C-alpha positions in Angstrom: 0.2 0.2 -0.1 0.8 3.3 -1.0 0.5 7.1 0.8 0.1 10.0 -1.1 1.4 13.0 0.9 0.8 16.3 -0.5 1.8 19.9 2.2 3.2 17.4 4.3 -0.7 15.7 5.2 -1.5 11.7 4.1 -4.3 12.7 1.2 -5.0 9.4 -0.2 -4.0 5.0 0.6 -4.3 3.5 -1.7 -2.3 1.5 -4.4 -1.3 3.2 -7.4 -3.2 2.5 -10.4 -1.5 0.0 -13.4 -3.4 1.2 -16.1 -3.2 4.7 -18.5 -4.0 7.6 -16.4 -3.6 11.4 -17.2 -1.5 13.1 -14.4 0.2 16.5 -15.0 -1.2 16.9 -18.4 0.8 14.2 -19.4 -0.3 10.2 -19.6 1.2 7.8 -18.0 1.3 4.0 -18.8 1.8 2.3 -15.7 1.9 -1.4 -17.0 5.3 -0.6 -17.5 7.4 -1.2 -14.5 9.5 2.5 -15.2 7.1 4.5 -16.2 5.0 3.0 -12.8 8.0 4.3 -10.5 8.4 7.1 -11.9 4.1 8.3 -11.8 4.8 6.7 -7.9 7.6 9.5 -7.4 5.4 12.3 -9.3 2.4 11.8 -7.9 3.7 12.0 -4.2 3.1 8.2 -3.4 5.5 7.2 -0.6 4.9 3.0 0.8 3.5 3.2 3.8 5.7 1.3 6.6 3.5 -2.0 8.2 3.2 -2.4 11.9 1.5 -5.5 13.4 -1.5 -5.2 14.5 -2.0 -6.0 18.0 -3.6 -9.1 19.0 -7.6 -9.0 20.2 -8.3 -9.1 23.4 -11.6 -10.2 25.5 -12.2 -6.5 26.0 -10.4 -4.7 22.8 -9.7 -5.0 18.8 -8.0 -2.1 17.6 -8.9 0.0 14.6 -6.2 0.6 11.5 -5.4 4.5 10.5 -2.3 6.0 8.8 0.0 8.5 9.9 2.9 10.4 9.1 5.6 9.5 11.6 9.0 11.8 10.9 7.4 12.2 7.8 6.8 8.7 7.1 3.6 7.3 6.3 2.9 4.4 9.2 0.2 1.8 10.4 -1.0 3.0 13.0 -3.3 1.0 15.4 -5.6 2.5 17.6 -7.6 0.0 20.5 -11.3 0.4 20.9 -13.6 -1.8 22.9 -15.7 -4.4 20.5 -18.9 -3.0 20.0 -22.3 -4.6 21.0 -22.8 -6.1 16.9 -19.0 -7.8 17.4 -19.0 -9.0 20.2 -22.6 -10.9 19.2 -20.7 -11.7 15.7 -17.9 -13.4 18.1 -20.3 -14.9 20.2 -22.4 -16.6 17.5 -19.2 -17.6 15.7 -18.0 -19.5 18.5 -20.8 -21.1 19.1 -21.2 -22.8 15.4 -18.0 -23.8 16.0 -18.5 -25.2 19.3 -21.7 -26.7 17.7 -19.9 -28.3 14.8 -17.0 -29.7 16.7 -19.5 -31.5 18.9 -21.2 -32.8 16.2 -17.9 -34.4 14.6 -16.3 -35.7 17.7 -19.1 -36.5 20.3 -22.9 -36.7 18.9 -21.6 -38.5 15.1 -19.5 -41.4 17.1 -22.1 -41.8 19.8 -25.5 -42.1 17.1 -22.9 -44.4 15.5 -22.0 -46.5 18.3 -25.7 -46.7 19.2 -26.1 -47.9 15.2 -23.8 -50.3 15.2 -25.1 -52.5 18.4 -27.6 -55.7 17.7 -30.9 -55.1 19.3 -30.2 -57.3 21.9 -27.1 -55.7 23.3 -29.3 -52.6 23.5 -30.9 -54.1 26.5 -34.4 -55.3 26.0 -37.2 -54.1 24.3 -36.8 -50.1 22.9 -33.8 -51.1 21.2 -35.9 -50.4 17.2 -37.2 -46.9 18.2 -33.4 -46.1 20.1 -32.1 -46.9 16.5 -34.6 -44.9 14.5 -34.3 -42.2 16.7 -30.6 -42.3 16.5 -31.0 -42.5 12.2 -33.6 -39.2 12.4 -31.0 -37.4 15.0 -27.7 -38.3 12.5 -29.6 -36.8 9.7 -30.5 -33.9 11.2 -26.5 -33.4 12.4 -25.5 -33.7 8.4 -28.0 -31.2 7.7 -26.6 -29.0 10.2 -22.9 -29.9 9.3 -23.9 -29.0 6.0 -25.2 -25.3 6.7 -22.2 -24.9 8.8 -20.1 -25.7 6.1 -21.9 -23.6 3.6 -22.2 -26.5 1.4 -26.1 -26.3 1.5 
């Protein structure tokens, strides 16, 4: 990424274009690497110094901004509390992941174990109902898994 500097301030953050453009009354075809570099310099584009985003915490995240630090455009991360919408989205994502993990690691093996047993091994009379229930729940779990991974 680059910042375009004008009057000692960042006026634009972007990637300079690669297609022909008109700047300073001249057409610059920035597909040519040499012309592109000439345009970048002439239009006051300066590479932005990347800084790593601080890790999110339970209470805070950070927003990206750009500032001139000693004349050099630099990424600056501003810490802020999570919004209510972000907290809700994080909770929903964690719940979906937990459901998906539980279906795969607990529910499916447990239901398969029931289905693999013979009626005699399931103790006494309710064996068929248990198998029917297990089959239905397995179908529902498969449906949920498809919905969670986006294949349906």
